C-alpha positions in Angstrom: 57.8 8.6 -67.2 55.8 7.7 -64.1 53.1 10.1 -63.3 52.5 10.8 -59.6 48.9 11.4 -58.7 48.5 13.5 -55.7 45.4 12.9 -53.7 43.9 16.0 -52.4 42.2 15.9 -49.1 39.0 17.9 -48.9 39.2 20.4 -46.1 36.3 22.1 -44.5 36.0 25.2 -42.4 33.3 26.9 -40.5 32.9 30.6 -40.9 30.9 32.6 -38.3 29.5 35.9 -39.6 28.4 38.7 -37.3 26.7 41.9 -38.3 27.2 44.8 -36.0 24.7 47.7 -35.3 26.7 50.0 -37.5 26.4 47.7 -40.4 29.9 46.4 -40.2 30.3 42.7 -40.8 32.9 40.6 -39.2 33.7 37.0 -39.7 35.5 34.3 -37.8 36.9 31.1 -39.3 37.0 27.8 -37.4 39.6 25.6 -38.9 39.3 22.1 -40.0 41.1 20.6 -37.1 38.9 22.4 -34.6 35.8 21.3 -36.5 37.0 17.7 -36.5 37.6 17.9 -32.8 34.2 19.4 -32.1 32.6 16.7 -34.3 34.5 14.0 -32.5 33.4 15.4 -29.1 29.8 15.6 -30.3 30.0 12.0 -31.6 31.5 10.8 -28.3 28.8 12.6 -26.4 26.1 11.2 -28.6 27.5 7.7 -28.4 27.7 8.0 -24.6 24.1 9.2 -24.5 23.0 6.3 -26.6 24.9 3.8 -24.4 23.6 5.4 -21.3 20.1 5.2 -22.7 20.5 1.6 -23.5 22.1 0.8 -20.1 19.3 2.6 -18.3 16.7 0.8 -20.3 18.4 -2.6 -19.4 18.6 -1.6 -15.7 14.9 -0.5 -15.7 13.9 -3.8 -17.3 15.9 -5.7 -14.7 14.4 -3.6 -11.9 10.9 -4.1 -13.3 11.5 -7.8 -13.5 12.8 -7.9 -9.9 9.8 -5.9 -8.8 7.4 -8.3 -10.5 9.2 -11.3 -9.0 9.1 -9.7 -5.6 5.4 -8.9 -6.0 4.8 -12.6 -7.0 6.8 -13.7 -4.0 4.8 -11.4 -1.7 1.5 -12.7 -3.2 2.7 -16.3 -2.6 3.7 -15.4 0.9 0.3 -13.7 1.5 -1.6 -16.7 0.1 0.6 -19.0 2.2 0.0 -16.8 5.3 -3.7 -16.8 4.7 -3.6 -20.6 4.3 -1.6 -21.0 7.5 -4.0 -18.7 9.3 -7.0 -20.8 8.1 -5.1 -24.0 9.0 -4.2 -22.5 12.4 -7.8 -21.5 13.1 -8.9 -25.0 12.0 -6.3 -26.6 14.3 -7.3 -24.3 17.2 -10.9 -25.2 16.6 -10.0 -28.9 16.5 -7.9 -28.6 19.7 -10.7 -26.8 21.4 -13.2 -29.5 20.4 -10.7 -32.2 21.3 -10.0 -30.5 24.7 -13.8 -30.3 25.3 -14.2 -34.0 24.2 -11.3 -35.0 26.5 -12.9 -33.0 29.4 -16.2 -34.6 28.8 -14.7 -38.0 28.5 -12.8 -37.4 31.7 -15.9 -36.2 33.4 -17.8 -39.2 32.0 -15.0 -41.6 33.2 -15.1 -39.9 36.6 -18.8 -40.3 36.7 -18.6 -43.9 35.6 -15.8 -44.6 38.1 -17.9 -43.1 40.8 -20.8 -45.1 39.7 -18.7 -48.2 39.6 -17.5 -47.5 43.2 -21.1 -47.0 44.3 -22.4 -50.1 42.5 -19.6 -52.2 44.1 -20.8 -51.3 47.6 -23.2 -54.1 48.8 -25.9 -51.6 49.7 -28.6 -53.0 47.5 -31.6 -54.9 48.7 -30.7 -58.6 48.2 -34.2 -59.5 46.9 -36.0 -58.5 43.8 -39.3 -58.1 45.7 -40.7 -57.4 49.2 -39.9 -59.7 52.1 -40.0 -59.6 55.9 -36.6 -59.2 57.6 -35.4 -59.6 61.1 -32.0 -59.4 62.8 -30.4 -62.8 63.5 -27.1 -64.2 64.9 -25.0 -67.0 63.7 -22.5 -68.0 66.4 -21.8 -64.3 67.3 -21.8 -63.2 63.6 -24.5 -60.6 62.8 -27.0 -61.6 60.1 -30.3 -60.5 58.7 -32.9 -63.2 58.0 -35.3 -62.6 55.2 -38.5 -64.5 54.3 -39.6 -63.9 50.7 -42.6 -65.0 48.7 -42.4 -67.5 45.8 -41.4 -66.0 42.5 -39.0 -63.4 44.1 -35.3 -63.7 43.2 -32.3 -63.5 45.5 -29.9 -61.0 43.8 -26.4 -59.7 44.3 -26.4 -56.5 46.4 -23.5 -55.0 44.5 -21.1 -55.7 41.6 -18.4 -58.3 42.4 -16.9 -61.7 41.7 -18.2 -65.0 43.0 -15.2 -66.4 45.0 -16.9 -69.3 46.8 -20.0 -71.6 46.5 -20.2 -73.9 49.6 -22.6 -76.3 51.3 -24.3 -74.7 54.2 -25.4 -76.8 57.2 -28.2 -74.5 58.1 -29.4 -73.1 54.8 -28.2 -75.7 52.2 -26.0 -73.4 50.0 -23.7 -70.4 50.6 -22.5 -68.0 47.9 -19.8 -65.5 48.8 -19.2 -62.5 46.5 -16.1 -60.3 46.8 -16.9 -56.7 45.9 -13.1 -55.9 45.7 -13.4 -52.9 48.0 -13.0 -54.7 51.3 -16.6 -55.8 51.3 -17.9 -59.4 50.9 -21.5 -60.4 50.8 -22.8 -63.8 51.8 -26.1 -65.3 50.6 -27.4 -68.5 52.3 -30.4 -70.3 50.8 -31.5 -73.9 50.0 -32.5 -73.1 46.3 -30.6 -74.0 43.2 -27.4 -72.0 42.7 -27.6 -70.0 39.4 -24.0 -68.8 39.3 -20.6 -70.4 39.4 -17.3 -69.6 41.0 -15.3 -66.9 39.1 -18.4 -65.2 37.6 -18.2 -61.5 37.4 -21.6 -60.2 38.5 -23.4 -56.9 38.1 -25.6 -55.4 40.7 -28.9 -57.2 40.9 -27.7 -60.5 39.3 -29.9 -63.5 40.2 -28.3 -65.9 42.6 -31.3 -68.0 43.6 -34.9 -68.2 42.5 -37.3 -68.4 45.5 -39.9 -71.2 45.5 -42.1 -72.8 48.1 -39.2 -74.7 49.6 -36.6 -72.0 49.9 -38.2 -68.8 51.1 -35.6 -68.1 53.8 -32.4 -66.1 53.1 -29.6 -65.6 55.6 -27.7 -62.5 54.5 -24.4 -61.4 55.9 -21.7 -58.8 55.1 -18.0 -58.8 55.9 -15.8 -55.7 55.8 -12.0 -56.3 55.9 -12.7 -59.9 57.1 -14.9 -58.8 60.0 -18.6 -59.4 60.1 -20.7 -56.3 60.3 -24.5 -55.8 60.8 -26.0 -55.8 57.3 -28.9 -53.6 58.3 -26.4 -50.7 58.8 -25.6 -50.6 55.0 -28.7 -52.0 53.3 -30.7 -49.4 51.4 -34.4 -50.1 51.6 -36.5 -48.2 49.1 -40.2 -48.2 49.2 
């Protein structure tokens, strides 16, 4: 005969006891079902609290990581900004120096240009030393006649280009210099010509060397193809 074993389920109950002032004791029983319900609720609340705690901890870690990353980005941006500021100051300084350099260069170029303009004017004395001078005339063309001492050089009165070297019936040789500003200067002397056509000459360049046989210099100036009196433009110092 098959024996049936009945499993018994343990049941629990909670009894609440209360003692009154008069000494009477009353009790209340909480059944198993209610106890189980309360335990399930407490377990759910505990599990929720644990999950919430874990979730908050993860969120806090993520926020902390984001804050650290943001701080690093801010630090990098600060360093980059400082670097750009230094670079900007450096560039500003360089621009200032460059601007000053350009200004000085422009001023120097202007000064050089003005000096070149001045040097191109045939205002210089056409001899390297003292000499007597007197006005003269060559077929209606004004001229200044110089008589120099031996050892003195006949020199260009301004910068320019030798455009012509010709024979001269009265003086032997004739050198014409174009100063490229409308002026041309003409040097007439019987000495040996020391330049050639096409030479670019500075002011004071030697054209003839004066000896015993070539002390006379006939000096003329043209402006815009018209002869003018040289004495009106020659600067005599000393």
